[in-house]
C-alpha positions in Angstrom: 0.2 -0.1 0.0 1.3 3.7 -1.0 2.6 5.7 2.0 -0.2 8.4 3.3 0.3 11.6 1.5 2.3 14.3 3.7 1.0 18.1 3.5 2.2 20.9 5.4 -0.2 24.1 5.6 1.4 27.5 5.9 -1.1 30.4 6.5 -1.2 33.3 9.3 -4.9 32.5 10.1 -5.3 29.7 12.6 -8.7 28.9 11.4 -7.8 28.1 7.9 -4.9 26.0 9.2 -7.4 24.1 11.3 -10.1 23.8 8.8 -8.0 22.5 6.3 -6.0 20.3 9.0 -9.4 18.7 9.4 -10.6 18.1 5.9 -7.4 16.4 4.7 -7.0 14.5 7.9 -10.5 13.3 7.2 -9.4 11.9 3.8 -6.4 10.2 4.9 -3.9 12.8 3.9 -1.4 13.3 6.8 -0.8 17.2 8.0 2.9 16.8 9.3 3.3 20.7 10.1 1.6 23.7 10.0 3.4 27.4 9.6 2.1 30.8 10.4 4.6 32.5 7.9 7.1 31.8 5.1 10.1 31.4 7.3 8.3 28.8 9.2 7.1 27.2 6.0 10.5 26.8 4.5 11.7 25.4 7.7 8.9 22.9 8.3 9.5 21.7 4.5 13.3 21.1 5.5 12.4 19.3 8.5 9.5 17.1 7.3 9.8 16.5 3.8 6.2 16.9 2.4 4.8 15.9 -0.6 2.7 18.9 -1.3 2.7 22.2 0.8 -0.5 24.6 0.8 1.1 28.1 0.9 -0.7 31.2 1.6 0.5 33.9 -0.6 0.0 37.1 1.9 1.9 36.2 5.3 4.1 38.4 7.7 7.7 38.1 7.7 8.1 36.4 4.4 5.4 35.9 1.9 4.3 32.9 0.3 6.0 33.5 -3.1 9.2 34.3 -2.0 9.2 31.1 0.7 7.9 29.2 -2.3 11.1 30.5 -4.4 13.3 29.1 -1.8 11.7 26.1 -1.1 12.1 25.1 -5.0 15.7 24.5 -5.0 15.8 22.2 -7.8 16.3 19.2 -5.4 14.9 15.8 -6.5 12.8 15.6 -3.1 11.4 19.2 -3.7 7.6 19.0 -2.9 4.4 20.4 -5.0 3.2 24.0 -4.0 -0.1 24.8 -4.0 -0.8 28.8 -3.7 -3.7 30.0 -1.4 -5.2 33.3 -1.3 -8.7 34.8 -0.9 -8.0 37.3 -3.9 -8.9 36.0 -7.5 -6.1 38.1 -9.3 -4.4 37.1 -12.3 -1.1 38.3 -11.5 -0.8 36.6 -7.8 -1.5 33.4 -10.2 1.6 34.1 -12.5 3.4 35.0 -9.5 2.7 32.0 -8.1 3.4 29.7 -11.3 6.6 31.7 -12.1 7.9 31.3 -8.2 7.4 27.3 -8.7 4.2 26.5 -7.4 1.9 23.7 -9.3 -1.4 25.1 -8.7 -3.4 27.9 -7.5 -6.4 27.9 -5.0 -8.6 30.2 -3.6 -9.5 29.5 0.3 -13.1 29.5 0.2 -12.3 26.4 -1.9 -15.0 23.3 -1.2 -13.6 20.4 0.7 -13.8 18.0 -1.8 -12.0 20.2 -4.4 -9.3 21.0 -1.8 -8.7 17.2 -1.4 -8.9 16.5 -5.3 -6.2 19.3 -5.4 -3.7 18.0 -3.3 -4.1 14.6 -4.8 -3.6 15.9 -8.3 -0.3 17.8 -8.0 0.9 15.1 -5.9 0.3 12.7 -9.0 2.6 15.1 -11.0 -0.1 16.8 -12.7 -1.1 20.5 -12.5 -3.6 22.6 -11.1 -4.6 24.8 -13.7 -6.0 24.1 -17.3 -3.3 24.9 -19.8 -5.7 27.5 -21.7 -5.8 29.1 -18.5 -2.2 29.3 -18.0 -1.4 30.6 -21.5 -3.9 33.3 -20.9 -2.0 34.3 -17.6 1.2 34.1 -19.2 0.2 36.1 -22.1 -1.3 38.8 -20.2 1.8 39.1 -17.8 4.9 38.0 -19.7 5.0 41.5 -21.6 5.4 43.0 -18.3 8.5 41.1 -17.3 11.2 42.3 -20.0 13.3 43.4 -17.4 13.1 39.9 -15.9 15.9 37.4 -16.7 15.3 34.9 -18.9 14.8 31.4 -17.8 17.8 29.5 -19.3 17.1 25.8 -20.3 18.8 23.7 -22.9 16.3 23.6 -25.4 19.0 22.1 -27.8 18.1 18.9 -25.7 14.7 18.5 -27.5 14.0 17.0 -30.7 12.3 19.0 -33.8 8.9 17.1 -32.8 9.6 18.3 -29.0 10.0 21.7 -29.5 6.7 21.7 -31.7 4.8 20.0 -29.1 6.0 22.5 -26.5 5.0 25.4 -28.8 1.5 23.8 -29.0 1.4 23.6 -24.8 2.0 27.0 -24.8 -1.0 27.6 -27.2 -2.9 25.8 -24.1 -3.7 22.8 -26.2 -5.1 19.7 -23.9 -3.1 15.8 -24.8 -6.4 15.2 -27.0 -6.0 18.4 -29.2 -2.4 18.1 -29.2 -2.9 14.4 -30.5 -5.1 15.7 -33.4 -3.3 18.6 -34.4 -0.4 16.3 -34.9 -2.1 13.3 -36.1 -0.3 10.8 -33.1 -2.0 8.8 -30.5 -2.6 10.7 -27.3 -0.2 7.8 -25.4 2.6 9.2 -28.0 1.7 13.1 -27.1 2.0 11.7 -23.4 5.3 10.4 -24.0 6.3 13.5 -25.8 5.3 15.7 -22.7 6.9 13.1 -20.4 10.3 13.6 -22.2 10.0 17.6 -22.5 9.7 17.7 -18.7 12.6 15.4 -18.1 14.8 16.6 -20.5 14.0 20.5 -19.3 13.8 19.5 -15.6 10.3 20.7 -15.2 7.7 19.8 -12.6 4.5 19.9 -14.9 3.1 21.0 -17.9 1.9 24.4 -16.5 6.0 25.0 -15.7 6.4 23.9 -19.5 3.9 26.7 -20.4 5.9 29.3 -18.7 8.9 28.2 -20.0 8.3 28.7 -23.7 7.1 32.2 -23.2 10.1 33.3 -21.0 12.6 31.4 -23.4 11.1 32.8 -26.4 9.7 29.1 -27.9 6.2 30.8 -27.5 5.3 34.6 -28.2 2.8 36.8 -26.4 0.2 38.0 -28.1 0.1 41.5 -29.1 -1.7 43.7 -26.6 -5.2 44.4 -27.3 
């Protein structure tokens, strides 16, 4: 039997932490630590090595975005991070993704969706639909011209893999990629998996961000 899923909850509101702990524990998910600010969150992750971190964006001392950047060091055992906020604002979603998060949730999420989200990102998937991610990256990548580009060895990708990466950045699902390229979905999944492995990425959301930040894909012109 697989070991229980291990989670750290980082939020400066005690009621939020208690509520999330109760929901997750009730579904067999092990909450291994809680944190009230970003510094505590980083320490808790290093101490407990969780699978998933539920990370509030706005916290005292060190906010969730900077805490996420410190947690996502590139180590093989780094956790998946889901960002939490009470504000449904695009710029927070984009900032969370570029910091290394694999998902984004509002704090008023339903218990069922919270549990599903934690399990989803633990499995290696991403919590945002690719089309949503593309919209966000297109909207905000134009504002980041002063930010150093992400450097990835794109030469490691085959011509077909580069094509798949460009189409990922358009927000196509695996089924849509398969139809566009006249391939089976299984073959598309293999291409995506190889892209992630070669570029050292966690999921397809990060692949979309990298595609824009490396110039493989270009933001649409402003309206």
